[in-house]
C-alpha positions as CSV (number, residue, x, y, z in Angstrom):
1,S,79.1,101.3,31.5
2,S,82.7,100.5,29.9
3,I,83.5,102.9,27.1
4,S,86.7,104.1,25.1
5,V,88.7,106.5,26.4
6,E,88.1,108.6,23.9
7,S,84.1,108.4,24.4
8,F,85.4,108.9,28.5
9,L,87.2,112.0,28.1
10,R,84.7,113.8,25.3
11,L,81.5,113.5,27.7
12,P,80.2,117.1,29.3
13,N,81.2,118.0,32.9
14,D,78.3,118.3,34.8
15,P,79.3,119.0,38.2
16,S,75.6,117.9,39.4
17,R,76.6,114.5,38.3
18,P,80.4,113.6,38.8
19,L,81.8,110.8,37.0
20,L,83.4,108.3,38.7
21,L,86.5,106.4,36.8
22,I,86.1,102.6,38.5
23,S,88.6,100.9,35.9
24,L,91.0,101.4,33.5
25,H,91.8,98.1,30.3
26,I,94.9,98.5,29.4
27,P,95.6,95.4,26.6
28,S,98.9,93.8,26.7
29,W,102.0,94.9,24.5
30,S,103.2,91.7,23.0
31,D,103.5,92.5,19.2
32,A,107.4,93.6,18.2
33,S,106.4,94.5,15.0
34,M,103.5,97.3,16.5
35,S,106.1,100.9,17.2
36,F,104.9,103.0,20.3
37,K,105.9,106.8,21.5
38,S,105.4,108.8,24.1
39,F,106.9,112.6,25.3
40,K,105.8,114.8,27.7
41,L,107.0,118.5,27.4
42,A,107.0,120.3,30.9
43,A,109.2,123.3,32.4
44,R,111.0,121.0,34.7
45,R,111.8,117.6,34.8
46,Q,109.9,116.5,37.9
47,N,107.1,118.2,39.7
48,S,105.7,120.1,37.2
49,H,102.6,119.9,34.6
50,A,102.9,118.6,31.1
51,T,102.3,121.8,28.6
52,V,102.2,119.3,26.0
53,N,101.7,115.8,26.0
54,V,101.8,113.3,22.8
55,V,101.4,109.5,21.8
56,S,102.0,107.6,18.4
57,T,101.5,104.0,17.7
58,V,102.2,102.4,14.2
59,N,100.8,98.9,13.8
60,A,101.6,96.2,12.1
61,D,99.1,97.1,9.1
62,S,101.0,100.3,8.8
63,E,98.0,102.1,10.8
64,F,99.5,105.3,12.2
65,S,97.9,106.7,15.2
66,F,99.2,110.5,16.6
67,V,97.6,111.6,19.5
68,Y,98.3,114.8,21.5
69,H,97.1,117.6,23.9
70,V,97.7,120.9,24.6
71,E,97.4,122.6,27.5
72,K,94.9,125.5,28.0
73,C,93.1,123.2,24.6
74,P,90.8,120.9,24.2
75,G,92.2,117.5,23.9
76,P,93.9,115.3,23.8
77,L,93.1,114.6,19.9
78,H,93.6,112.5,17.7
79,A,95.2,114.6,14.2
80,K,93.3,112.9,11.7
81,A,94.6,114.4,8.8
82,T,98.2,113.2,9.6
83,E,97.2,110.3,10.5
84,A,95.1,109.8,7.6
85,Y,98.0,110.9,4.9
86,I,100.6,108.9,6.6
87,T,98.7,105.6,7.2
88,K,98.0,106.0,3.3
89,N,102.0,106.6,2.8
90,P,104.0,105.4,5.3
91,T,107.4,105.7,3.4
92,Y,108.8,108.0,6.1
93,D,111.1,109.8,3.9
94,Q,111.7,113.3,3.8
95,D,108.7,113.9,1.5
96,C,106.6,111.9,3.6
97,L,107.7,114.1,6.6
98,N,107.3,117.4,5.1
99,T,103.7,116.5,4.0
100,S,103.0,115.3,7.5
101,L,104.1,118.7,9.1
102,Q,102.3,120.7,7.1
103,C,99.0,118.4,7.6
104,L,100.0,118.4,11.7
105,Q,99.8,122.3,11.2
106,N,96.6,121.9,9.8
107,D,94.9,119.5,12.3
108,M,96.5,121.7,15.0
109,K,94.6,125.2,13.4
110,A,91.7,123.7,13.1
111,A,91.7,122.4,17.2
112,G,92.5,126.2,18.1
113,V,96.1,125.7,19.1
114,P,97.4,129.3,17.8
115,E,100.7,129.0,15.7
116,T,102.9,131.7,17.6
117,A,102.2,129.1,21.0
118,P,105.7,127.3,21.6
119,E,103.3,124.1,21.5
120,F,102.4,124.9,17.8
121,L,106.1,123.9,17.4
122,Q,106.7,121.2,20.2
123,C,104.5,118.9,18.6
124,Q,105.7,119.0,15.4
125,S,108.9,118.4,16.6
126,C,107.3,115.6,18.7
127,L,106.6,113.9,15.2
128,F,109.7,114.4,13.9
129,K,111.4,112.2,16.6
130,V,108.7,109.9,15.6
131,F,109.8,109.6,12.2
132,L,113.5,109.2,13.4
133,S,112.2,106.3,15.5
134,L,111.0,104.9,12.5
135,Q,114.4,104.7,10.6
136,P,116.6,101.6,10.0
137,T,120.0,103.7,10.3
138,L,120.5,107.1,11.9
139,K,123.5,109.4,11.9
140,P,125.0,109.5,15.2
141,S,124.3,113.1,15.7
142,L,120.5,112.3,15.5
143,Q,120.3,109.4,17.5
144,S,119.9,111.1,20.4
145,A,116.6,112.3,19.4
146,T,115.3,109.1,19.4
147,V,116.8,108.0,23.0
148,W,113.7,107.2,25.4
149,E,115.4,109.3,28.5
150,L,118.3,110.9,28.4
151,P,121.0,110.1,30.9
152,R,121.6,111.8,34.1
153,M,125.2,112.1,35.2
154,P,125.8,112.0,39.2
155,S,125.1,116.1,40.5
156,K,128.5,117.0,41.6
157,G,129.1,120.2,43.9
158,T,131.8,122.8,45.4
159,E,131.8,124.0,48.3
160,L,134.3,127.0,49.2
161,Y,135.5,127.4,52.5
162,P,136.7,131.4,53.8
163,D,140.5,131.6,55.0
164,P,141.0,130.2,58.4
165,L,142.9,133.5,58.9
166,S,140.5,135.8,57.6
167,K,139.7,138.9,59.9
168,E,135.9,138.7,59.0
169,L,135.6,134.8,61.1
170,P,133.6,134.3,63.2
171,V,131.5,135.8,60.0
172,S,131.0,133.0,57.4
173,K,132.7,130.2,58.9
174,A,131.7,126.7,57.8
175,V,129.9,125.4,61.0
176,P,128.2,122.1,60.6
177,K,124.4,121.8,61.8
178,L,124.5,120.4,65.6
179,S,122.5,117.0,64.4
180,A,123.9,117.2,60.7
181,A,125.3,113.6,61.4
182,L,122.2,112.2,63.0
183,Q,119.7,113.0,60.4
184,T,121.7,112.1,57.6
185,T,122.6,108.6,59.2
186,G,119.1,107.9,60.2
187,E,119.7,107.9,63.8
188,A,117.9,111.0,64.3
189,K,115.4,109.8,67.0
190,F,111.8,111.3,66.3
191,T,108.6,111.4,68.8
192,N,107.2,107.9,67.5
193,D,110.6,106.4,67.7
194,I,111.1,107.1,71.8
195,A,108.1,106.2,72.9
196,T,108.0,102.2,71.4
197,E,106.6,99.2,73.4
198,S,109.8,97.8,73.6
199,Q,110.5,100.3,76.3
200,F,107.0,100.7,77.7
201,K,105.5,97.4,78.2
202,N,102.4,98.4,79.4
203,L,101.9,101.3,76.7
204,L,98.4,102.0,75.1
205,Y,97.7,103.1,72.0
206,G,95.1,105.4,70.8
207,A,93.5,106.5,68.1
208,I,90.6,110.3,68.2
209,V,87.5,109.4,67.0
210,K,85.9,112.1,64.8
211,S,83.2,113.8,63.3
212,T,82.0,113.2,60.3
213,V,79.2,116.1,59.8
214,P,80.0,119.6,59.6
215,L,77.3,121.1,61.6
216,A,75.3,119.5,64.6
217,L,74.6,118.6,68.2
218,L,76.3,115.5,69.3
219,K,73.1,113.2,70.2
220,T,75.1,109.8,71.5
221,I,78.6,107.9,71.4
222,N,77.1,104.3,71.8
223,T,80.8,103.0,73.3
224,S,79.3,98.9,73.4
225,V,79.7,99.0,69.1
226,V,83.5,99.0,70.0
227,L,84.1,97.8,73.9
228,G,83.5,93.8,73.2
229,H,83.1,93.7,70.5
230,S,86.4,94.8,68.4
231,P,89.7,93.3,69.0
232,G,92.3,95.0,71.4
233,V,90.3,97.3,72.2
234,M,90.5,98.5,75.9
235,D,88.4,102.1,76.9
236,V,87.0,104.8,75.0
237,V,87.7,108.6,76.3
238,T,85.4,111.2,76.3
239,A,84.6,114.4,77.5
240,V,83.1,113.2,81.1
241,D,86.7,111.7,81.6
242,I,87.8,115.2,81.4
243,P,89.4,116.3,85.1
244,G,90.0,120.4,83.8
245,S,88.9,122.7,81.3
246,N,87.1,120.9,78.1
247,N,89.2,123.3,75.8
248,I,92.5,123.8,73.8
249,N,92.5,127.6,73.9
250,I,93.9,129.0,76.3
251,F,92.6,132.6,75.4
252,N,89.2,131.6,74.1
253,D,86.9,129.1,74.9
254,D,86.3,128.2,71.4
255,E,87.4,124.3,70.6
256,Y,86.9,121.2,72.8
257,V,89.4,118.9,73.8
258,F,86.3,116.2,73.4
259,T,82.2,117.3,72.5
260,P,80.4,116.3,75.2
261,L,77.0,115.3,74.3
262,G,74.3,117.8,73.5
263,G,77.6,119.9,72.6
264,K,78.1,121.8,68.9
265,I,80.4,120.3,66.3
266,E,81.3,122.8,63.8
267,C,83.3,120.5,61.4
268,C,84.2,117.4,60.0
269,G,86.8,116.0,62.2
270,Q,86.0,117.6,65.3
271,A,87.1,115.1,68.1
272,L,84.6,113.6,69.6
273,A,86.5,110.6,72.0
274,L,89.7,108.4,71.9
275,V,89.8,104.9,71.5
276,L,92.5,103.6,73.4
277,A,94.1,100.0,72.6
278,D,96.5,97.6,72.7
279,S,97.8,98.3,69.7
280,Q,97.7,101.5,67.3
281,E,96.2,99.2,64.1
282,H,93.6,97.9,66.9
283,A,92.6,101.8,68.1
284,T,93.0,103.0,64.4
285,A,90.3,100.6,63.5
286,G,88.4,100.8,66.4
287,A,87.8,104.5,66.4
288,L,86.5,104.3,62.6
289,K,84.1,101.4,63.4
290,L,82.9,103.9,66.0
291,Q,82.7,106.9,63.8
292,A,80.7,104.5,61.6
293,E,78.5,102.6,64.1
294,G,78.6,104.4,67.6
295,I,77.8,108.1,67.0
296,T,74.5,110.0,66.5
297,Y,74.1,113.6,65.4
298,D,71.2,116.3,65.9
299,T,72.1,117.9,61.9
300,E,68.2,120.0,62.2
301,S,68.1,122.2,64.8
302,L,71.7,124.2,63.8
303,G,70.7,125.3,60.4
304,K,72.5,124.4,57.3
305,P,76.2,124.7,57.5
306,I,78.4,127.2,55.6
307,L,81.4,125.7,53.9
308,S,82.4,127.8,51.3
309,L,84.3,131.3,51.3
310,E,81.6,132.7,48.9
311,E,78.4,131.6,51.3
312,A,80.4,133.2,54.5
313,I,81.1,136.8,52.8
314,K,77.2,136.7,51.2
315,S,75.9,135.6,54.8
316,K,78.6,138.1,56.6
317,N,79.7,135.5,59.1
318,F,82.5,137.5,60.2
319,F,84.5,136.8,63.5
320,S,84.9,139.9,65.5
321,L,88.3,141.1,65.8
322,P,89.6,142.7,68.6
323,S,89.9,146.7,67.5
324,E,87.6,146.5,64.9
325,V,85.1,144.8,62.3
326,P,86.4,144.9,59.4
327,F,90.2,145.1,60.3
328,M,91.7,147.8,58.7
329,M,95.4,149.6,57.9
330,K,96.0,152.6,55.6
331,K,98.4,155.1,54.3
332,G,98.8,158.2,53.2
333,N,95.7,159.8,51.6
334,S,92.5,158.9,54.2
335,D,90.5,159.5,51.7
336,I,91.5,156.6,49.1
337,D,88.2,156.9,47.0
338,A,89.3,160.3,46.0
339,A,92.9,159.6,45.6
340,L,92.0,156.5,43.4
341,A,89.8,158.9,41.4
342,A,93.0,161.2,40.9
343,A,95.0,158.6,39.0
344,P,95.2,158.7,35.6
345,H,94.1,155.3,35.0
346,T,92.4,152.9,37.2
347,L,92.0,149.0,37.3
348,S,89.3,146.8,39.2
349,G,89.1,143.0,39.8
350,T,89.3,140.1,42.2
351,I,92.0,137.6,42.8
352,D,91.0,134.4,44.7
353,C,94.3,132.9,46.8
354,A,93.8,129.1,46.9
355,S,94.6,126.9,50.5
356,E,97.0,124.8,51.1
357,K,97.4,121.9,53.5
358,H,99.7,121.2,56.0
359,F,101.8,117.6,54.8
360,Y,105.1,117.7,57.2
361,M,107.2,114.3,57.7
362,E,106.1,113.4,61.3
363,T,101.9,113.3,61.4
364,Q,100.4,114.7,65.0
365,R,101.4,112.7,68.1
366,A,102.0,112.9,71.4
367,F,103.5,110.4,74.3
368,V,102.1,110.7,78.1
369,K,103.6,109.1,80.9
370,P,102.4,109.5,84.6
371,L,105.2,110.3,86.9
372,E,105.8,108.5,90.1
373,G,103.4,108.8,92.5
374,G,100.8,110.9,90.3
375,E,102.2,114.1,90.8
376,G,101.9,115.0,87.4
377,L,102.6,113.8,83.5
378,D,105.6,113.5,81.3
379,V,104.7,114.5,77.9
380,L,106.6,114.2,75.0
381,V,105.2,115.8,71.5
382,S,105.9,117.1,68.2
383,T,105.6,121.0,68.4
384,Q,106.3,124.2,67.6
385,D,105.4,125.4,70.9
386,L,105.7,123.5,73.9
387,D,105.1,126.2,76.3
388,M,101.7,126.4,74.7
389,T,101.5,122.7,74.6
390,Q,102.1,122.9,78.5
391,Q,100.0,125.6,79.4
392,T,97.1,124.2,77.8
393,I,97.5,120.5,79.3
394,A,97.8,122.1,82.5
395,K,94.6,124.0,81.6
396,V,92.7,120.7,80.6
397,M,94.1,118.7,83.8
398,G,93.3,121.5,86.4
399,V,96.7,121.1,87.7
400,P,99.7,123.4,88.0
401,C,101.8,123.8,84.9
402,N,105.3,122.5,87.6
403,Q,103.1,119.2,87.2
404,I,103.5,118.7,83.5
405,I,107.1,118.2,82.4
406,G,106.9,118.8,78.5
407,K,109.8,117.7,76.4
408,M,110.3,117.6,72.5
409,I,113.1,116.2,70.5
410,R,112.2,116.7,67.1
411,A,109.4,118.3,65.3
412,G,109.3,116.2,62.2
413,G,108.3,119.1,60.4
414,G,106.0,121.9,61.5
415,F,105.7,124.9,59.1
416,G,103.0,126.5,61.1
417,G,101.2,122.9,61.6
418,K,102.4,122.5,65.0
419,A,102.2,125.9,66.9
420,T,98.3,124.9,68.1
421,R,97.4,121.8,65.6
422,Q,99.0,119.2,68.0
423,L,96.9,120.2,70.8
424,P,94.0,117.9,70.4
425,V,96.2,114.3,70.2
426,A,98.2,115.8,73.1
427,C,95.7,116.8,75.5
428,A,94.0,113.8,74.9
429,A,96.9,111.6,75.5
430,A,97.5,113.3,78.7
431,I,93.5,112.5,79.6
432,A,94.2,109.1,79.1
433,A,97.1,108.3,80.3
434,S,95.8,109.8,83.5
435,K,92.9,108.0,83.7
436,H,94.3,104.7,83.5
437,S,97.6,105.1,85.4
438,R,99.5,104.0,82.6
439,P,101.9,105.4,79.4
440,V,99.5,106.5,76.3
441,K,100.8,107.3,72.7
442,V,97.9,108.9,70.5
443,V,99.3,109.5,66.7
444,N,97.1,110.3,63.6
445,E,97.1,107.9,60.7
446,R,98.5,110.6,57.7
447,C,94.4,110.6,56.4
448,D,93.6,111.6,60.0
449,D,96.3,114.2,59.8
450,M,95.0,116.0,56.5
451,I,90.9,116.0,58.0
452,M,91.5,116.7,61.6
453,V,94.9,119.7,60.5
454,A,93.6,122.6,57.6
455,G,96.5,125.3,56.3
456,R,96.8,127.9,54.9
457,E,93.9,130.1,54.8
458,R,91.9,130.1,51.5
459,A,91.2,134.4,50.4
460,K,89.3,136.2,47.8
461,V,90.1,140.0,47.8
462,E,88.6,142.8,45.8
463,Y,90.8,145.8,45.0
464,S,90.9,148.9,42.8
465,V,94.4,150.3,41.7
466,G,95.6,153.8,40.4
467,F,98.4,154.6,38.3
468,D,99.7,157.1,35.9
469,D,100.6,156.7,31.9
470,N,104.2,154.9,33.6
471,G,102.6,152.3,35.3
472,K,103.5,153.8,38.8
473,I,101.7,153.2,41.4
474,L,99.3,156.3,42.9
475,A,96.9,154.4,45.3
476,F,95.9,151.0,45.8
477,K,92.7,149.8,48.2
478,E,91.6,146.3,48.7
479,I,89.0,144.6,50.6
480,F,89.9,140.7,51.9
481,Y,88.1,138.1,52.9
482,M,90.0,135.4,54.9
483,D,88.4,132.1,55.6
484,A,89.3,131.4,59.1
485,G,87.5,128.0,58.9
486,F,85.5,127.3,62.6
487,T,87.6,129.6,65.1
488,S,89.3,132.6,64.7
489,R,92.6,131.2,66.5
490,E,95.5,131.5,64.3
491,S,93.9,133.5,61.2
492,Q,93.4,136.3,63.5
493,G,96.7,137.2,63.6
494,D,97.8,135.8,59.9
495,L,95.2,138.8,58.3
496,G,97.0,140.7,60.5
497,M,100.2,140.2,58.6
498,A,98.4,140.0,55.2
499,C,97.1,143.7,55.9
500,F,100.5,144.9,57.3
501,M,102.4,142.9,53.6
502,A,99.2,144.6,51.2
503,D,101.4,147.0,50.0
504,N,104.3,144.3,49.0
505,T,108.1,146.0,48.9
506,Y,106.4,149.0,46.6
507,N,106.7,152.1,47.7
508,I,102.8,153.3,47.3
509,P,102.1,156.3,48.7
510,N,98.5,155.9,49.4
511,W,96.7,152.9,50.0
512,R,94.1,150.9,52.3
513,S,93.7,147.3,53.4
514,Q,90.0,146.7,54.8
515,A,89.8,142.9,55.9
516,Y,87.3,140.8,57.4
517,L,88.1,137.3,59.0
518,C,85.2,134.8,57.7
519,K,83.8,131.8,59.7
520,T,82.8,128.7,58.1
521,N,82.0,125.1,59.2
522,N,85.4,124.1,57.9
523,Q,88.5,122.7,60.5
524,T,90.3,125.9,61.6
525,N,92.9,126.9,59.4
526,C,96.2,127.7,60.9
527,S,99.6,129.3,60.2
528,M,101.5,128.1,57.1
529,R,105.0,129.2,55.8
530,A,105.0,133.2,55.8
531,P,101.3,133.3,56.8
532,G,98.9,136.1,55.2
533,V,102.3,137.3,53.4
534,V,102.2,134.9,50.4
535,H,98.4,135.9,50.0
536,S,99.4,139.9,50.1
537,I,102.5,139.1,48.0
538,H,100.3,137.0,45.4
539,V,97.4,139.6,45.5
540,M,99.7,142.8,44.8
541,E,102.1,141.2,41.6
542,R,98.7,139.7,40.0
543,V,97.7,143.1,40.4
544,V,101.4,144.9,39.2
545,E,101.0,141.8,36.4
546,S,97.4,143.7,35.6
547,I,98.7,146.9,35.2
548,A,101.4,145.6,32.5
549,N,99.2,144.1,30.6
550,Y,97.1,147.6,30.3
551,L,100.1,150.0,29.5
552,P,100.0,148.8,25.3
553,H,96.6,150.0,25.2
554,I,97.1,153.4,26.3
């Protein structure tokens, strides 16, 4: 149904009946007698959420409107008393401004905006700017307050080079990055630039067919849905085409290259097959069609999937770690509970660490070309671990490592996302190239990449901390739960890093970190910039902040 924006925003937030906004009608504005002003106040010019949003209009009948939204307060709201006064007294002089500001203060107090909050004054500042914009003339000193956007001058910088005769050289010597000129001019070549149709006339393009259920057994793959029925599609490569091991983990057989018929699917986005076509567009379209129409699952035999960290904790669905479960690190008093009890003050709480998705520049992609005489494969891949990629492809193909020639020009961004997550694409390309004796390029479109590659693990930490009257931490205990996804591959090391860094940079005499690696039916998580460390720094800083908030109440 069609309703006003205000009515839509006032609708209750019911998770069981989520609302879907289908369209938004914005009427055209051609009346020159109408005035419109909007303001967004944020901590930074860009990439920052607004703390205050204000919109004000004055129409031809002098009807005044002032709508504001303050972060952490209900809204957006009409400043009704302010609107009523100005509409009735549209003089926009000093007396009108003084009374209007008083009305706005009353409106915000009634809405629950604290008088001590910066936003309380900022909304009044926006009203003042609206008044200035409606004045026929302004003093030069006030004109900048009505400018829609202040001009930004070109950025400037200075780089100071050390004395060429300095005794410290080569320390501090300015050395240009080797590829700086290529990258800044756009001439740098990445995997996608090298593997092009103009260079390889018989090039085949591949797109991964992904599971659309989080937990099931794979029943059938009906390839006839696309073979002969989808433009450009030439083949569908499945598990039966793999000459070696159907596994992309050389340490633990826990992740298929392609899920075989009857095999266990443990997350959405698990690779089932590879559609080969004469163009990337046709390959992607074929893969999507096969996903939608050609795959059947048994979703009953394996029960209900575990999709959240809380479910995994409740059901104690933990991975067995090499040393012990739970994984534990400690320092000082072995009886951490006694150390906590001896502290003058204690606090306890639970801290959530959200997950974070990878979003590197070049998505996962690989180009594989058979060597002359069928004596191996030439592999070009975006990766952070070329050695691991070579070993894994060799295992999947059932050949010695020296028959896999691995190459990597530039990763195209990685941050941990290409340590192991390039393997599904690289192995798929290798199998297809070997089967057809033709070069094959497999590319994840951005949306596919977001489905197949997870990122930083979500975590939940239960803590207790003991401290003295000065806030010095005497003892700290935590139980650390980390969501690994459906395999423990990289998260095992990430959890160890989190435990090693449990005390952050603080000299805490007694602490213990007890950690559990949780298994869920989500895409396997992987390392991301300071894996595990970010979690522990966040947790300890939150703990320190809670102590600082507690101390004034002693």
